[in-house]
C-alpha positions as CSV (number, residue, x, y, z in Angstrom):
1,M,-15.4,14.1,1.7
2,L,-12.1,13.0,3.3
3,W,-9.3,12.3,0.8
4,A,-6.6,9.8,1.7
5,I,-3.4,9.6,-0.4
6,D,-0.9,6.8,-0.3
7,I,2.2,7.7,-2.3
8,G,4.2,4.7,-3.2
9,N,7.3,4.3,-5.4
10,T,5.3,3.0,-8.4
11,E,1.7,4.0,-7.7
12,T,-0.1,6.8,-5.9
13,V,-3.5,5.7,-4.6
14,L,-6.1,8.3,-3.8
15,G,-9.4,7.5,-2.1
16,G,-12.4,9.7,-1.4
17,W,-14.4,8.7,1.7
18,D,-17.9,9.8,2.7
19,G,-18.9,6.8,4.6
20,V,-17.7,4.5,1.9
21,W,-14.8,4.7,-0.5
22,R,-16.7,6.6,-3.1
23,H,-13.6,7.1,-5.4
24,V,-10.3,5.1,-5.5
25,W,-7.8,6.1,-8.1
26,R,-4.5,4.5,-8.9
27,I,-2.0,6.8,-10.7
28,S,1.6,6.1,-11.6
29,T,4.1,7.9,-9.4
30,R,6.6,9.9,-11.4
31,I,9.4,11.8,-9.6
32,G,9.6,15.3,-11.0
33,R,5.9,15.7,-11.7
34,T,5.0,19.2,-10.8
35,A,2.0,20.4,-8.7
36,D,0.4,21.8,-11.8
37,E,0.7,18.4,-13.5
38,W,-0.8,16.6,-10.6
39,A,-3.6,19.1,-10.4
40,A,-4.4,18.6,-14.1
41,I,-4.4,14.8,-13.6
42,L,-6.7,15.0,-10.6
43,H,-9.0,17.5,-12.3
44,S,-9.4,15.1,-15.2
45,R,-10.1,12.1,-12.9
46,A,-12.6,14.2,-10.8
47,D,-14.5,15.4,-13.9
48,T,-14.8,11.9,-15.2
49,A,-16.0,10.6,-11.8
50,G,-18.2,13.6,-10.9
51,A,-16.1,14.4,-7.8
52,R,-15.8,17.9,-6.4
53,L,-12.3,18.1,-5.1
54,A,-12.7,21.7,-3.7
55,D,-15.4,20.4,-1.3
56,A,-12.9,18.1,0.5
57,S,-13.2,18.3,4.2
58,S,-9.7,16.9,4.9
59,V,-6.7,15.5,3.2
60,V,-4.4,12.9,4.8
61,V,-1.2,11.6,3.2
62,C,1.4,8.9,3.7
63,S,4.4,8.7,1.5
64,V,7.6,6.7,0.9
65,V,8.7,9.4,-1.5
66,P,9.7,12.3,0.9
67,E,10.6,14.7,-1.9
68,S,7.0,14.7,-3.1
69,D,5.6,16.1,0.2
70,R,6.1,19.8,-0.9
71,V,4.6,19.0,-4.3
72,W,1.4,17.6,-2.8
73,G,1.0,20.6,-0.5
74,A,1.1,22.8,-3.6
75,T,-1.2,20.5,-5.5
76,M,-3.9,20.8,-2.8
77,E,-3.5,24.6,-2.8
78,T,-3.9,24.6,-6.6
79,L,-7.1,22.5,-6.4
80,G,-8.6,24.6,-3.6
81,M,-8.4,21.6,-1.2
82,P,-7.4,21.7,2.5
83,G,-3.7,21.5,3.3
84,P,-2.7,17.9,3.8
85,V,-1.7,16.3,7.1
86,F,1.1,13.7,6.8
87,L,1.4,10.4,8.7
88,R,5.1,9.9,9.3
89,S,5.5,7.8,12.5
90,G,3.7,5.5,14.9
91,Q,4.1,8.0,17.7
92,Q,1.7,10.4,16.0
93,V,-1.2,7.9,16.2
94,G,-0.4,6.0,19.4
95,I,1.3,2.9,17.8
96,E,4.3,1.6,19.8
97,V,7.0,0.6,17.3
98,L,9.5,-2.0,18.3
99,Y,11.4,-1.8,15.0
100,H,14.9,-0.4,15.1
101,P,15.0,2.5,14.5
102,P,11.2,3.2,15.0
103,T,11.5,5.8,12.2
104,G,12.6,3.1,9.8
105,V,9.1,1.9,9.3
106,G,7.3,3.3,6.2
107,A,4.3,5.4,6.9
108,D,2.1,3.1,4.8
109,R,3.0,0.3,7.2
110,I,2.1,2.4,10.2
111,A,-1.3,3.0,8.5
112,N,-1.7,-0.8,8.1
113,A,-0.9,-1.3,11.8
114,L,-3.3,1.4,13.0
115,H,-6.1,-0.1,11.0
116,A,-5.5,-3.5,12.6
117,K,-5.4,-1.9,16.1
118,E,-8.5,0.3,15.6
119,V,-10.7,-2.5,14.2
120,G,-9.5,-4.9,16.9
121,K,-8.2,-7.7,14.5
122,L,-5.2,-8.6,16.8
123,P,-2.7,-10.1,16.6
124,C,-2.6,-9.3,12.9
125,I,-0.3,-10.0,9.9
126,V,-0.8,-7.6,7.0
127,V,0.5,-8.7,3.6
128,D,0.8,-5.7,1.3
129,I,1.7,-6.6,-2.3
130,G,2.9,-3.7,-4.5
131,T,6.3,-2.6,-5.8
132,A,7.6,-4.3,-2.7
133,T,5.8,-7.0,-0.9
134,T,5.8,-6.3,2.8
135,L,4.5,-8.3,5.7
136,D,3.8,-6.5,9.0
137,A,3.3,-8.1,12.4
138,I,1.1,-6.4,15.0
139,D,0.8,-8.1,18.4
140,G,-2.2,-8.5,20.6
141,E,-1.5,-5.1,22.3
142,G,-1.5,-3.3,19.0
143,R,2.3,-2.9,18.9
144,Y,4.1,-2.9,15.6
145,L,6.7,-5.7,16.0
146,G,8.4,-5.7,12.6
147,G,8.1,-7.5,9.4
148,A,9.6,-8.8,6.2
149,I,10.3,-7.1,2.8
150,L,10.7,-8.8,-0.6
151,P,10.6,-7.6,-4.2
152,G,7.0,-7.3,-5.5
153,P,5.9,-9.3,-8.6
154,Q,6.4,-6.5,-11.1
155,L,9.9,-5.7,-9.7
156,M,10.8,-9.4,-9.9
157,M,9.6,-9.6,-13.5
158,G,11.4,-6.4,-14.5
159,A,14.6,-7.4,-12.9
160,L,14.6,-10.7,-14.7
161,A,13.9,-9.1,-18.0
162,S,16.6,-6.4,-17.6
163,K,19.3,-8.7,-16.4
164,A,18.9,-11.8,-18.5
165,A,19.6,-11.4,-22.2
166,Q,17.2,-14.1,-23.4
167,L,14.3,-13.0,-21.3
168,S,11.7,-10.3,-21.9
169,A,9.0,-9.1,-19.5
170,A,5.8,-11.1,-19.6
171,S,2.3,-10.2,-18.3
172,L,1.5,-11.0,-14.7
173,D,-1.4,-13.3,-15.5
174,R,-1.4,-16.8,-14.0
175,P,-0.1,-19.3,-16.6
176,A,-2.4,-22.1,-17.7
177,V,0.0,-24.7,-16.2
178,V,2.8,-24.2,-13.7
179,I,5.3,-26.1,-15.8
180,G,5.8,-23.3,-18.4
181,R,6.0,-24.5,-22.0
182,D,7.6,-21.3,-23.2
183,T,9.6,-18.5,-21.7
184,G,6.6,-16.2,-21.1
185,S,4.6,-18.8,-19.2
186,A,7.7,-20.0,-17.3
187,L,8.3,-16.4,-16.1
188,R,4.7,-16.0,-15.1
189,S,4.8,-19.3,-13.2
190,G,8.0,-18.4,-11.4
191,V,6.8,-14.9,-10.5
192,V,3.1,-15.4,-9.8
193,V,3.0,-18.9,-8.3
194,G,6.5,-18.6,-6.8
195,H,5.6,-15.3,-5.2
196,A,2.5,-16.8,-3.6
197,G,4.7,-19.6,-2.2
198,A,7.0,-17.1,-0.7
199,V,4.1,-15.3,0.9
200,D,2.7,-18.5,2.3
201,R,6.0,-19.5,3.9
202,L,6.5,-16.1,5.4
203,V,3.0,-16.1,6.9
204,L,3.5,-19.5,8.4
205,E,6.9,-18.4,9.9
206,F,5.3,-15.3,11.3
207,K,2.7,-17.3,13.0
208,K,5.3,-19.5,14.7
209,E,6.6,-16.3,16.4
210,L,3.4,-14.3,16.7
211,G,1.0,-17.2,17.5
212,P,-2.5,-17.4,15.9
213,A,-3.2,-14.2,14.0
214,H,-5.6,-12.7,11.6
215,V,-4.1,-12.4,8.2
216,V,-5.0,-9.6,5.8
217,S,-3.9,-9.1,2.1
218,T,-3.9,-5.7,0.5
219,G,-2.1,-3.8,-2.2
220,G,-2.4,-3.3,-6.0
221,L,-1.4,-6.9,-6.8
222,S,-2.9,-8.6,-3.8
223,A,-5.9,-10.2,-5.7
224,L,-3.6,-11.9,-8.2
225,I,-1.2,-13.4,-5.7
226,L,-3.9,-14.2,-3.1
227,S,-5.6,-16.4,-5.6
228,E,-2.5,-18.6,-5.6
229,C,-1.8,-18.7,-1.9
230,S,-2.7,-21.7,0.3
231,V,-2.8,-19.7,3.6
232,A,-6.2,-18.2,4.4
233,M,-6.2,-14.4,4.2
234,E,-8.9,-11.7,4.2
235,W,-8.6,-9.6,1.1
236,V,-9.2,-5.9,1.9
237,P,-8.0,-3.8,-1.0
238,N,-8.3,-0.5,0.7
239,W,-6.8,-1.5,4.0
240,T,-4.0,1.2,3.9
241,L,-6.5,3.9,2.9
242,D,-8.6,2.9,5.9
243,G,-5.6,3.2,8.1
244,L,-5.0,6.8,6.8
245,R,-8.7,7.6,7.3
246,L,-8.4,6.5,10.9
247,A,-5.2,8.4,11.4
248,E,-6.7,11.7,10.3
249,P,-8.2,12.7,13.6
250,Y,-4.9,12.1,15.4
251,L,-3.0,14.1,12.9
252,R,-5.4,17.0,12.7
253,H,-5.2,17.3,16.5
254,L,-1.4,17.6,16.2
255,T,-1.5,20.2,13.5
256,P,-1.4,23.8,14.9
């Protein structure tokens, strides 16, 4: 079984692939967590799911938390899993990056672009809704053109709650009505419905520059926001993990 690991600022997503995504686990990312702590968490998840981590054929990782790379190498060693290969740049997987500098593109966004290119859904706009909401534009030749970044729904809610004395964080459920009748529902309306409106507008503006494009929505909060969007999008929750899976042969070839 191949294991793909997407390390984000808030969540770390692990997927086990054996022809389908047999296991997909979301675990909070905590800076300072040791390899032994990660190993204990994964042992517990694996025992519950009936997964045999030591039988892994390969491990591929993308990370926006560089200081965690060493920890994950040690975690794999503790678990008896293969040493991980890391996706870091478009150059590793044949993606031309027109961003400046090319190394300024997060590895998860490279994985998103590679998936679009490999499955032939080009031009493509990938809307990834997590801690940050990112939009990536991949042209008809599979080149990564650039994108947009805005605070994700949880970050927006947390910022409002921490900076405004009369506000406290509300759940990220859709309110029954858009015109909130209390502070909690007003916050949910602004964050959930307002965020969907921002995504809609950005997708429309991207299409003005990119032309007709396939639009994909992914990320931990994508289902919630997508349900409020007016622009048609394909929901593929494991899009980034699939990009990592497709990157593995390239990366393994580069590893001495």
